[in-house]
C-alpha positions as CSV (number, residue, x, y, z in Angstrom):
1,M,32.7,126.1,126.8
2,V,35.8,127.3,128.7
3,L,35.4,127.5,132.4
4,C,37.5,130.1,134.3
5,A,36.2,129.4,137.8
6,E,37.2,127.1,140.5
7,I,35.3,123.8,140.7
8,T,32.3,123.8,143.1
9,K,34.1,121.6,145.7
10,S,37.8,122.3,145.6
11,P,40.2,121.0,148.2
12,G,41.2,123.5,150.8
13,K,44.7,124.4,151.9
14,S,44.6,121.7,154.6
15,M,44.3,119.0,152.0
16,N,47.2,117.0,150.6
17,V,47.2,118.7,147.2
18,R,50.0,118.6,144.7
19,E,50.3,121.0,141.8
20,D,52.5,120.4,138.7
21,T,53.0,122.3,135.5
22,F,53.6,120.6,132.1
23,T,54.4,122.2,128.8
24,V,52.8,120.6,125.7
25,K,55.5,119.3,123.3
26,T,55.2,119.0,119.6
27,Y,55.4,115.2,119.7
28,Q,52.4,115.1,122.1
29,C,50.1,116.9,119.6
30,Q,47.5,115.8,117.0
31,P,47.7,117.1,113.4
32,Y,45.4,120.0,114.2
33,G,47.6,121.2,117.1
34,S,45.9,120.1,120.3
35,I,47.3,117.5,122.7
36,K,46.5,113.8,122.2
37,V,44.2,112.3,124.9
38,A,46.8,109.6,125.7
39,S,49.5,112.3,126.2
40,L,47.3,114.1,128.6
41,M,46.7,110.9,130.5
42,H,50.5,110.5,130.8
43,Y,50.5,113.8,132.7
44,L,47.8,112.5,135.1
45,Q,49.7,109.3,135.6
46,E,52.9,111.1,136.4
47,V,51.5,113.6,138.8
48,A,49.6,110.8,140.6
49,A,52.7,108.7,140.9
50,V,54.9,111.5,142.2
51,H,52.2,112.7,144.7
52,A,51.7,109.1,146.0
53,E,55.5,108.9,146.6
54,Q,55.5,112.2,148.4
55,L,52.6,111.1,150.7
56,G,54.3,107.8,151.6
57,F,52.2,105.3,149.6
58,G,54.0,105.3,146.3
59,L,56.1,102.9,144.4
60,D,58.9,102.6,147.0
61,R,56.4,101.9,149.8
62,L,54.5,99.3,147.9
63,N,57.7,97.5,146.8
64,E,58.2,96.6,150.4
65,T,54.9,94.6,150.3
66,E,55.5,93.1,146.8
67,S,52.6,95.2,145.5
68,Y,51.9,98.0,142.9
69,W,49.2,100.5,142.1
70,V,47.0,100.0,139.0
71,L,44.4,102.3,137.5
72,S,41.0,100.6,137.5
73,N,38.7,103.4,136.4
74,L,39.1,106.9,135.0
75,E,36.8,109.6,133.6
76,I,37.9,112.9,132.1
77,Q,35.6,115.7,131.3
78,F,37.1,118.3,128.9
79,A,36.3,122.0,128.6
80,K,39.2,122.8,126.3
81,F,42.2,121.0,124.9
82,P,45.6,122.6,125.4
83,K,47.8,123.1,122.3
84,W,51.5,123.1,121.5
85,N,53.6,125.1,123.9
86,D,50.6,125.7,126.2
87,Q,51.1,125.2,129.9
88,V,49.0,122.7,131.7
89,V,48.7,123.2,135.5
90,I,47.4,120.1,137.2
91,R,46.2,119.9,140.8
92,T,45.6,116.4,142.3
93,W,44.6,115.0,145.6
94,P,43.5,111.6,147.1
95,S,39.8,111.7,147.9
96,G,39.1,108.5,149.9
97,H,39.2,104.7,149.8
98,T,37.4,101.5,150.5
99,R,38.8,98.1,151.2
100,S,39.7,97.6,147.6
101,V,39.7,101.0,145.8
102,A,41.4,104.3,146.4
103,T,40.1,107.4,144.6
104,R,42.1,110.4,143.3
105,E,40.9,113.7,141.7
106,F,42.5,116.0,139.1
107,V,41.8,119.5,137.8
108,G,43.7,121.0,134.9
109,K,44.0,124.7,134.0
110,D,46.0,126.6,131.5
111,Q,48.5,129.4,132.0
112,Y,45.6,131.9,132.2
113,D,43.8,130.0,135.0
114,C,41.0,128.8,132.8
115,E,39.8,125.3,133.3
116,L,40.8,122.7,130.8
117,F,39.5,119.5,132.3
118,R,38.5,117.7,135.5
119,A,38.9,114.0,136.2
120,G,38.1,111.4,138.7
121,S,39.9,108.1,139.1
122,E,39.9,104.8,141.0
123,W,43.0,102.8,141.8
124,M,43.7,99.3,143.2
125,V,46.8,97.7,144.7
126,L,47.8,94.3,143.2
127,N,50.1,91.6,144.6
128,K,53.1,91.3,142.2
129,R,53.1,87.5,142.4
130,S,49.4,86.7,142.1
131,S,48.1,89.9,140.4
132,R,45.2,89.8,142.9
133,P,43.9,92.9,144.7
134,R,45.2,93.7,148.1
135,N,43.1,94.8,151.1
136,L,43.9,98.5,151.5
137,F,42.9,98.4,155.2
138,R,45.7,96.0,155.9
139,L,48.6,97.7,154.1
140,G,49.1,100.6,156.6
141,L,49.3,103.2,153.8
142,N,47.6,106.1,155.8
143,L,45.3,106.9,152.9
144,P,42.7,109.6,153.5
145,Q,39.2,108.5,154.5
146,T,37.4,111.0,152.3
147,G,37.8,114.2,150.2
148,P,36.1,116.5,147.7
149,K,35.4,115.2,144.2
150,A,36.4,117.0,141.0
151,I,33.4,115.4,139.1
152,S,30.1,115.8,140.9
153,A,28.6,112.4,140.0
154,N,29.8,109.3,141.6
155,L,32.2,107.5,139.3
156,K,30.8,104.2,138.2
157,R,32.5,101.4,136.3
158,L,31.6,100.8,132.7
159,A,30.0,97.5,131.8
160,P,30.2,95.8,128.4
161,Q,27.4,96.5,125.9
162,D,25.1,93.9,124.5
163,S,26.4,94.2,121.0
164,Y,29.2,95.7,118.9
165,S,29.3,96.3,115.2
166,Q,33.0,95.9,114.2
167,T,36.1,94.3,115.5
168,E,39.8,94.9,115.2
169,R,42.7,92.8,116.5
170,V,45.8,94.2,118.3
171,R,49.0,92.2,119.0
172,V,50.7,93.9,122.0
173,P,54.1,95.3,121.2
174,Y,57.0,95.7,123.7
175,S,56.7,99.5,123.4
176,S,53.3,99.3,125.1
177,I,54.7,97.7,128.3
178,D,55.3,100.0,131.3
179,L,57.2,100.0,134.6
180,N,54.9,97.3,136.1
181,G,55.5,94.9,133.2
182,H,52.1,95.1,131.6
183,V,50.3,97.3,129.1
184,N,50.1,100.9,130.3
185,N,46.6,102.2,130.8
186,T,47.1,105.0,128.2
187,E,47.8,102.5,125.4
188,Y,44.2,101.1,125.6
189,V,42.8,104.6,125.0
190,R,45.3,105.2,122.1
191,W,44.3,101.9,120.5
192,S,40.6,102.7,121.0
193,I,40.8,106.1,119.3
194,D,42.8,104.8,116.4
195,A,40.3,101.9,115.8
196,L,37.3,104.2,116.0
197,R,38.8,106.6,113.5
198,R,39.3,103.7,111.1
199,A,35.8,102.3,111.6
200,F,33.5,105.3,112.0
201,E,33.3,109.1,111.3
202,F,35.2,109.7,114.5
203,K,36.9,113.1,114.4
204,G,36.3,114.7,117.8
205,P,36.8,116.9,119.6
206,V,36.4,114.6,122.6
207,R,34.2,116.0,125.3
208,C,34.3,113.1,127.8
209,I,36.2,109.9,128.0
210,Q,35.9,107.0,130.5
211,A,38.0,103.9,130.6
212,T,37.4,100.9,133.0
213,Y,40.1,98.3,133.4
214,F,39.3,94.6,134.2
215,S,42.5,92.7,133.7
216,E,46.2,92.9,132.7
217,V,47.6,92.3,129.2
218,F,51.3,91.5,128.4
219,E,53.7,91.7,125.5
220,G,52.7,89.3,122.7
221,D,49.1,88.9,123.9
222,E,46.4,89.5,121.3
223,L,43.4,91.7,122.0
224,D,40.2,92.1,120.1
225,L,38.7,95.6,120.0
226,L,34.9,95.5,119.7
227,L,33.5,98.8,118.5
228,S,30.2,100.6,118.3
229,S,28.8,104.0,117.7
230,A,25.6,105.9,118.4
231,P,24.0,108.8,116.5
232,T,24.4,110.9,119.7
233,G,28.2,111.0,119.2
234,R,29.0,108.4,121.7
235,F,31.4,105.6,120.8
236,C,32.1,102.5,122.8
237,V,35.1,100.0,122.8
238,L,35.5,96.7,124.5
239,G,38.9,95.0,124.7
240,R,38.6,91.2,124.9
241,K,41.1,88.4,124.8
242,P,40.2,86.2,121.8
243,D,41.4,82.9,123.4
244,D,39.2,82.8,126.5
245,Q,36.8,85.7,125.7
246,S,37.7,87.5,129.0
247,N,37.2,91.2,129.1
248,V,40.3,93.5,129.5
249,F,38.8,97.0,129.4
250,A,35.8,99.1,128.3
251,A,36.0,102.6,127.0
252,Q,33.3,105.2,126.3
253,I,34.0,108.4,124.3
254,S,31.6,111.3,123.7
255,C,32.2,113.9,121.1
């Protein structure tokens, strides 16, 4: 169902809200015309990075402390997927933080002001040398204490399931490495959808997707993708390093 109304709790004019407009390109689309999930996630990543820079706690500021932001948890609820040449207007705002996690919200609409999606996210700051989380209270980033949420339910991290039915292995290529020197968060989702299509009757459309990230992966690393499906149209993926069996990410996709 397409929603053409404001979210129940939208940030007021006094909030630090950024709005950016993107136009869906041909190379960002799936065969049947709508945007790829990973391409849409690129929009969220870009607007979040630019807004953080604007508010004084972006890449330049964190470089001063030998640190960088990483996405640790993301949920996107879709009402409608934009298609080629559509405009996607994204509003984003920071919505609070704890000692270890800062939250950020997103709402996407089309050129007709109809809602496309809403998303909630959690971010951590890691030390560049140790890759360990930094204490946000000690970094002097002036993050907001609280703010309205785009998704009504509290965002919870995914946990691995008890069992999975199939496994694929990925060897990380150089093209998957981002500005921080590790695999970009969008790549895990792209690999997951590709693997699910090969293993199951996974065709979409995607109604909700969540990805929780546990650790970093680098060029040349190998990653096992453990897959499962349920009759309800829910698919799960767990990314795990085959050498030490440590978990890298978990994803849940509902169609």
